N, CA, C and O atoms as a GROMACS GRO file, in nm:
protein
  292
    1MET      N    1   3.783   4.074  -0.816
    1MET     CA    2   3.708   4.050  -0.692
    1MET      C    3   3.697   3.885  -0.752
    1MET      O    4   3.690   3.837  -0.865
    2THR      N    5   3.699   3.826  -0.607
    2THR     CA    6   3.712   3.667  -0.626
    2THR      C    7   3.632   3.648  -0.467
    2THR      O    8   3.617   3.732  -0.378
    3GLY      N    9   3.589   3.501  -0.472
    3GLY     CA   10   3.523   3.459  -0.365
    3GLY      C   11   3.373   3.448  -0.414
    3GLY      O   12   3.321   3.470  -0.523
    4PRO      N   13   3.315   3.398  -0.273
    4PRO     CA   14   3.152   3.370  -0.303
    4PRO      C   15   3.108   3.477  -0.364
    4PRO      O   16   3.058   3.467  -0.477
    5PHE      N   17   3.121   3.625  -0.286
    5PHE     CA   18   3.026   3.704  -0.350
    5PHE      C   19   3.030   3.754  -0.479
    5PHE      O   20   2.959   3.846  -0.519
    6THR      N   21   3.107   3.700  -0.539
    6THR     CA   22   3.135   3.720  -0.737
    6THR      C   23   3.005   3.603  -0.745
    6THR      O   24   2.931   3.671  -0.817
    7ARG      N   25   2.939   3.494  -0.725
    7ARG     CA   26   2.850   3.435  -0.752
    7ARG      C   27   2.759   3.427  -0.712
    7ARG      O   28   2.752   3.421  -0.590
    8ARG      N   29   2.613   3.421  -0.807
    8ARG     CA   30   2.481   3.431  -0.823
    8ARG      C   31   2.459   3.274  -0.724
    8ARG      O   32   2.445   3.159  -0.768
    9ALA      N   33   2.461   3.312  -0.615
    9ALA     CA   34   2.404   3.145  -0.525
    9ALA      C   35   2.263   3.104  -0.571
    9ALA      O   36   2.241   2.984  -0.589
   10LEU      N   37   2.151   3.207  -0.595
   10LEU     CA   38   2.043   3.163  -0.625
   10LEU      C   39   2.017   3.064  -0.740
   10LEU      O   40   1.944   2.966  -0.733
   11PHE      N   41   2.090   3.106  -0.854
   11PHE     CA   42   2.084   3.033  -0.920
   11PHE      C   43   2.196   2.903  -0.981
   11PHE      O   44   2.215   2.854  -1.093
   12ARG      N   45   2.234   2.888  -0.892
   12ARG     CA   46   2.319   2.778  -0.868
   12ARG      C   47   2.208   2.586  -0.858
   12ARG      O   48   2.124   2.568  -0.770
   13PRO      N   49   2.231   2.509  -0.936
   13PRO     CA   50   2.138   2.379  -0.940
   13PRO      C   51   2.136   2.350  -0.813
   13PRO      O   52   2.030   2.349  -0.751
   14HIS      N   53   2.268   2.320  -0.749
   14HIS     CA   54   2.273   2.264  -0.614
   14HIS      C   55   2.209   2.352  -0.521
   14HIS      O   56   2.146   2.317  -0.421
   15ALA      N   57   2.225   2.446  -0.553
   15ALA     CA   58   2.115   2.558  -0.433
   15ALA      C   59   1.991   2.514  -0.420
   15ALA      O   60   1.945   2.472  -0.314
   16VAL      N   61   1.934   2.521  -0.520
   16VAL     CA   62   1.791   2.482  -0.571
   16VAL      C   63   1.749   2.365  -0.493
   16VAL      O   64   1.666   2.372  -0.402
   17VAL      N   65   1.811   2.252  -0.530
   17VAL     CA   66   1.799   2.115  -0.491
   17VAL      C   67   1.819   2.120  -0.362
   17VAL      O   68   1.729   2.060  -0.302
   18ARG      N   69   1.909   2.171  -0.285
   18ARG     CA   70   1.926   2.161  -0.124
   18ARG      C   71   1.810   2.198  -0.072
   18ARG      O   72   1.755   2.127   0.012
   19ALA      N   73   1.747   2.333  -0.122
   19ALA     CA   74   1.703   2.408  -0.089
   19ALA      C   75   1.547   2.312  -0.066
   19ALA      O   76   1.481   2.299   0.037
   20ALA      N   77   1.529   2.264  -0.180
   20ALA     CA   78   1.409   2.170  -0.244
   20ALA      C   79   1.394   2.021  -0.108
   20ALA      O   80   1.289   1.972  -0.067
   21LEU      N   81   1.518   1.985  -0.074
   21LEU     CA   82   1.509   1.849   0.016
   21LEU      C   83   1.508   1.909   0.155
   21LEU      O   84   1.454   1.845   0.244
   22LEU      N   85   1.565   2.028   0.181
   22LEU     CA   86   1.551   2.125   0.294
   22LEU      C   87   1.387   2.132   0.336
   22LEU      O   88   1.329   2.090   0.436
   23GLY      N   89   1.347   2.186   0.240
   23GLY     CA   90   1.185   2.206   0.262
   23GLY      C   91   1.116   2.080   0.263
   23GLY      O   92   1.033   2.080   0.353
   24ALA      N   93   1.120   1.951   0.183
   24ALA     CA   94   1.083   1.850   0.242
   24ALA      C   95   1.112   1.808   0.321
   24ALA      O   96   1.005   1.767   0.366
   25LEU      N   97   1.189   1.778   0.392
   25LEU     CA   98   1.234   1.733   0.495
   25LEU      C   99   1.210   1.775   0.629
   25LEU      O  100   1.208   1.703   0.728
   26THR      N  101   1.185   1.943   0.621
   26THR     CA  102   1.097   2.010   0.746
   26THR      C  103   0.962   1.965   0.714
   26THR      O  104   0.897   1.954   0.818
   27ALA      N  105   0.871   1.924   0.570
   27ALA     CA  106   0.738   1.911   0.626
   27ALA      C  107   0.718   1.790   0.688
   27ALA      O  108   0.645   1.773   0.786
   28CYS      N  109   0.810   1.670   0.606
   28CYS     CA  110   0.800   1.507   0.705
   28CYS      C  111   0.814   1.540   0.806
   28CYS      O  112   0.716   1.508   0.873
   29LEU      N  113   0.926   1.619   0.893
   29LEU     CA  114   0.949   1.627   1.002
   29LEU      C  115   0.828   1.660   1.103
   29LEU      O  116   0.781   1.599   1.199
   30ALA      N  117   0.790   1.807   1.028
   30ALA     CA  118   0.630   1.834   1.104
   30ALA      C  119   0.528   1.761   1.092
   30ALA      O  120   0.459   1.776   1.193
   31LEU      N  121   0.476   1.681   1.013
   31LEU     CA  122   0.359   1.586   0.990
   31LEU      C  123   0.436   1.460   1.103
   31LEU      O  124   0.350   1.399   1.167
   32ALA      N  125   0.565   1.422   1.130
   32ALA     CA  126   0.590   1.332   1.231
   32ALA      C  127   0.555   1.396   1.340
   32ALA      O  128   0.467   1.354   1.414
   33MET      N  129   0.622   1.509   1.360
   33MET     CA  130   0.569   1.559   1.508
   33MET      C  131   0.441   1.546   1.563
   33MET      O  132   0.415   1.507   1.677
   34ALA      N  133   0.344   1.587   1.457
   34ALA     CA  134   0.218   1.567   1.499
   34ALA      C  135   0.155   1.406   1.536
   34ALA      O  136   0.062   1.373   1.610
   35GLY      N  137   0.235   1.336   1.461
   35GLY     CA  138   0.197   1.190   1.527
   35GLY      C  139   0.025   1.164   1.517
   35GLY      O  140  -0.052   1.219   1.440
   36PRO      N  141   0.002   1.085   1.597
   36PRO     CA  142  -0.128   1.052   1.564
   36PRO      C  143  -0.227   1.133   1.633
   36PRO      O  144  -0.347   1.106   1.621
   37ALA      N  145  -0.195   1.210   1.691
   37ALA     CA  146  -0.317   1.314   1.749
   37ALA      C  147  -0.306   1.413   1.635
   37ALA      O  148  -0.354   1.521   1.668
   38GLY      N  149  -0.260   1.413   1.515
   38GLY     CA  150  -0.315   1.507   1.403
   38GLY      C  151  -0.440   1.400   1.327
   38GLY      O  152  -0.531   1.442   1.255
   39VAL      N  153  -0.425   1.297   1.352
   39VAL     CA  154  -0.531   1.242   1.283
   39VAL      C  155  -0.618   1.156   1.378
   39VAL      O  156  -0.576   1.093   1.475
   40THR      N  157  -0.761   1.164   1.331
   40THR     CA  158  -0.884   1.111   1.424
   40THR      C  159  -0.963   0.991   1.366
   40THR      O  160  -1.034   1.012   1.268
   41ALA      N  161  -0.958   0.889   1.408
   41ALA     CA  162  -1.063   0.788   1.324
   41ALA      C  163  -1.211   0.795   1.429
   41ALA      O  164  -1.240   0.856   1.531
   42SER      N  165  -1.286   0.688   1.332
   42SER     CA  166  -1.405   0.718   1.451
   42SER      C  167  -1.520   0.588   1.335
   42SER      O  168  -1.532   0.568   1.214
   43ALA      N  169  -1.565   0.546   1.425
   43ALA     CA  170  -1.631   0.444   1.369
   43ALA      C  171  -1.830   0.431   1.421
   43ALA      O  172  -1.876   0.432   1.535
   44ALA      N  173  -1.883   0.424   1.330
   44ALA     CA  174  -2.050   0.445   1.341
   44ALA      C  175  -2.091   0.342   1.468
   44ALA      O  176  -2.018   0.245   1.491
   45GLY      N  177  -2.175   0.360   1.525
   45GLY     CA  178  -2.239   0.228   1.628
   45GLY      C  179  -2.157   0.163   1.719
   45GLY      O  180  -2.180   0.043   1.730
   46THR      N  181  -2.064   0.211   1.789
   46THR     CA  182  -1.960   0.182   1.857
   46THR      C  183  -1.988   0.134   2.020
   46THR      O  184  -1.929   0.056   2.094
   47ASP      N  185  -2.125   0.232   2.040
   47ASP     CA  186  -2.173   0.197   2.167
   47ASP      C  187  -2.190   0.030   2.192
   47ASP      O  188  -2.143  -0.022   2.293
   48ALA      N  189  -2.253  -0.040   2.103
   48ALA     CA  190  -2.304  -0.172   2.130
   48ALA      C  191  -2.196  -0.266   2.136
   48ALA      O  192  -2.212  -0.383   2.171
   49LEU      N  193  -2.049  -0.200   2.089
   49LEU     CA  194  -1.969  -0.299   2.117
   49LEU      C  195  -1.897  -0.352   2.230
   49LEU      O  196  -1.862  -0.268   2.314
   50PRO      N  197  -1.858  -0.508   2.257
   50PRO     CA  198  -1.799  -0.541   2.407
   50PRO      C  199  -1.654  -0.484   2.351
   50PRO      O  200  -1.620  -0.452   2.237
   51LEU      N  201  -1.579  -0.483   2.488
   51LEU     CA  202  -1.456  -0.398   2.475
   51LEU      C  203  -1.391  -0.488   2.403
   51LEU      O  204  -1.338  -0.434   2.306
   52SER      N  205  -1.369  -0.614   2.408
   52SER     CA  206  -1.278  -0.680   2.305
   52SER      C  207  -1.339  -0.690   2.167
   52SER      O  208  -1.312  -0.788   2.098
   53GLY      N  209  -1.415  -0.601   2.124
   53GLY     CA  210  -1.495  -0.593   1.968
   53GLY      C  211  -1.413  -0.486   1.902
   53GLY      O  212  -1.375  -0.489   1.785
   54ALA      N  213  -1.387  -0.375   2.001
   54ALA     CA  214  -1.338  -0.213   1.969
   54ALA      C  215  -1.154  -0.206   2.021
   54ALA      O  216  -1.104  -0.264   2.117
   55THR      N  217  -1.096  -0.129   1.939
   55THR     CA  218  -0.998  -0.082   2.006
   55THR      C  219  -0.942   0.027   1.971
   55THR      O  220  -1.020   0.110   1.923
   56THR      N  221  -0.872   0.046   1.976
   56THR     CA  222  -0.786   0.203   1.960
   56THR      C  223  -0.763   0.228   1.815
   56THR      O  224  -0.796   0.340   1.774
   57SER      N  225  -0.711   0.139   1.726
   57SER     CA  226  -0.694   0.114   1.595
   57SER      C  227  -0.798   0.090   1.491
   57SER      O  228  -0.769   0.101   1.372
   58GLY      N  229  -0.942   0.050   1.538
   58GLY     CA  230  -1.028   0.020   1.470
   58GLY      C  231  -1.105  -0.069   1.535
   58GLY      O  232  -1.096  -0.091   1.656
   59LEU      N  233  -1.199  -0.134   1.446
   59LEU     CA  234  -1.304  -0.242   1.480
   59LEU      C  235  -1.246  -0.380   1.450
   59LEU      O  236  -1.166  -0.383   1.356
   60HIS      N  237  -1.269  -0.492   1.510
   60HIS     CA  238  -1.202  -0.624   1.482
   60HIS      C  239  -1.311  -0.731   1.472
   60HIS      O  240  -1.419  -0.712   1.528
   61ASN      N  241  -1.290  -0.826   1.413
   61ASN     CA  242  -1.376  -0.929   1.376
   61ASN      C  243  -1.564  -0.903   1.417
   61ASN      O  244  -1.642  -0.953   1.498
   62SER      N  245  -1.572  -0.789   1.303
   62SER     CA  246  -1.701  -0.736   1.329
   62SER      C  247  -1.801  -0.760   1.219
   62SER      O  248  -1.901  -0.688   1.206
   63TYR      N  249  -1.763  -0.905   1.105
   63TYR     CA  250  -1.855  -0.948   1.030
   63TYR      C  251  -1.922  -1.095   1.060
   63TYR      O  252  -1.909  -1.149   1.170
   64ASP      N  253  -1.978  -1.140   0.979
   64ASP     CA  254  -2.059  -1.263   1.046
   64ASP      C  255  -2.019  -1.346   0.961
   64ASP      O  256  -2.026  -1.346   0.838
   65PRO      N  257  -1.954  -1.455   1.073
   65PRO     CA  258  -1.882  -1.562   0.991
   65PRO      C  259  -1.980  -1.634   0.918
   65PRO      O  260  -1.917  -1.691   0.830
   66GLY      N  261  -2.093  -1.659   0.907
   66GLY     CA  262  -2.185  -1.735   0.843
   66GLY      C  263  -2.204  -1.660   0.701
   66GLY      O  264  -2.238  -1.723   0.600
   67ALA      N  265  -2.178  -1.520   0.702
   67ALA     CA  266  -2.181  -1.527   0.555
   67ALA      C  267  -2.078  -1.512   0.471
   67ALA      O  268  -2.078  -1.472   0.354
   68PHE      N  269  -1.960  -1.559   0.567
   68PHE     CA  270  -1.844  -1.545   0.476
   68PHE      C  271  -1.772  -1.727   0.503
   68PHE      O  272  -1.678  -1.747   0.580
   69THR      N  273  -1.812  -1.794   0.456
   69THR     CA  274  -1.810  -1.942   0.493
   69THR      C  275  -1.669  -1.979   0.441
   69THR      O  276  -1.611  -2.071   0.498
   70TYR      N  277  -1.625  -1.933   0.368
   70TYR     CA  278  -1.506  -1.932   0.310
   70TYR      C  279  -1.324  -1.908   0.373
   70TYR      O  280  -1.215  -1.961   0.351
   71LEU      N  281  -1.384  -1.787   0.469
   71LEU     CA  282  -1.296  -1.753   0.550
   71LEU      C  283  -1.310  -1.855   0.660
   71LEU      O  284  -1.206  -1.864   0.725
   72VAL      N  285  -1.381  -1.915   0.690
   72VAL     CA  286  -1.379  -1.998   0.846
   72VAL      C  287  -1.301  -2.136   0.828
   72VAL      O  288  -1.349  -2.194   0.730
   73LEU      N  289  -1.209  -2.201   0.881
   73LEU     CA  290  -1.122  -2.304   0.865
   73LEU      C  291  -1.192  -2.377   0.935
   73LEU      O  292  -1.159  -2.493   0.957
   0.00000   0.00000   0.00000
């Protein structure tokens, strides 16, 4: 008897690599579909910040420029 039924498909190296790549691709797609909703960010004490001091991606310019004179041009 000849054909694909005479081979053990599970023990072929290509089948193992293909299954591993398919699993990794599936995991990456699942994480990508979750998007930013799967990750939440928070900062302490944001109630006193002006609207220009906080964004959805974090805090900006929240340092004291006098303490870091080498950063001020």
